[in-house]
N, C-alpha and C positions, 0 to 999 in steps of 0.2 A: 390754132392749137388743137386741134381735134384729137385724133388717135395718138399722135405722137406725144402730145402734151400729157395725155392721160397716162401713157406708158411711162413717161419720165416721172410723173408724179407717183405712180405706183412703185417704180424702181427706187425712187428717193424714199418713199414711205417704207418700202420693204427694207432698204438699207438701214434706215433709222431704226426700224423695228429689230432688225438683226443685230445692229450695234447695241441697242438697248438690251436685247437678250444676252449678248455677250457680257456686257458690263454688269448686269444683275446676276448672271450665272457665276461669274468669277467670285463675287463676294459670298454668294451662297455656298460655293464649294469651299471657300476659305472658312466660312462659319462652320460648315460640316466638319472640316479638319480640326478646327479649334474645339468644337464640341466633342469630337472623337478623342482628341488629346486629353481633354478634361476628364472624360469618362475613363480613359486608360489610366490617368493619374489616380483617380478614385479607386479603380480596380486594383492597381498596384499597392495603394495604401491599405486597402482591405486585405489583400494578400499578405502584406507585411504584418498586419495585426493578427491575422489568422496563424501565421507562422510563429509569431511571438507567443500567442495563446497555446499553440501546440507544444512549443518548447517548455513553457511553464507547466503544462499538464504532464509532459513526459518527466520533468524534474520532480513533480509531486508524486508521480507514479513510482519513480525510483526511490524517493524518500519513504513512501508507504511500504514498498517491498522490503526496504532495509528494516523498517520498524517491525514489519511482520516477521522477518527472519530473527530479529532480536527477541521478539516475543516468543517465537518457537524455541529459540535457544534457552530462554529463561524457563519456559515450561518444561523442556527436557531436563534441565539442571534440577528443577524442583522435583520432577518425577524420580530422577536418580537419587536425590537426597532422601525422598520418602522411601524408596526401595531399600536404600542402605539402612535407614532408621528401622524399617520393618524387620530387616535381617538381624540387626542388633537386638531388637526387642524379642524376636523369636529365640535367639541364642540366650538372652538373659532369662527368658521363660524356661528354657531347658535347664539352665543352671539352677534356677529357683526350684524346679521340680526335683532335680538331683539333690539339692540341699534339703528340701523337705523330706525326701526319702531317707537321706542320711540322718536327719533329725529324728525321724520316726524310728529308725534302727537304733540310734543312740538312746532314745527314750525307752525303747523296749529293753535294751541292754541294761540301762539304769534300773528299770523296774525289776529285772531279774536279779540284779546285784542286790537291790534292797530286800527282795524276798529271800534270797539266800542268806543275807546277813541277819535277817530276822529269825530264820530257822536255827541258826547257830546259837549255842548258849553263850551268854556273855562271858567274856574272858575277864578274869580278875587282874587287876593291875597291881603290881607290887610297887609299893611306894618306898 
């Protein structure tokens, strides 16, 4: 068995080694695929969770923007009411000033009338 036997043994050993390599490589590749699929599944779940969170955040943003607009509308209505009330108060103050001036004129007229009537001699009344 000399050289020929050694060669055959080496070929057999190499074939067994190659065969062993193929059989272990196939499960390794399958494991890699399984791991990659599992990672992809996790990534897709996280992506779905992030999309859900984004949608909730967008809905909250819309709700907050609506509340903000309602608050602005309420503020503007309040400002309008205040402005209208201030105008009514200013008009009433003008009316009060005009009435006070009229009262002062009437009081002066009354005073004059009293003074004039006190200067006249009393008239006798016939009974």
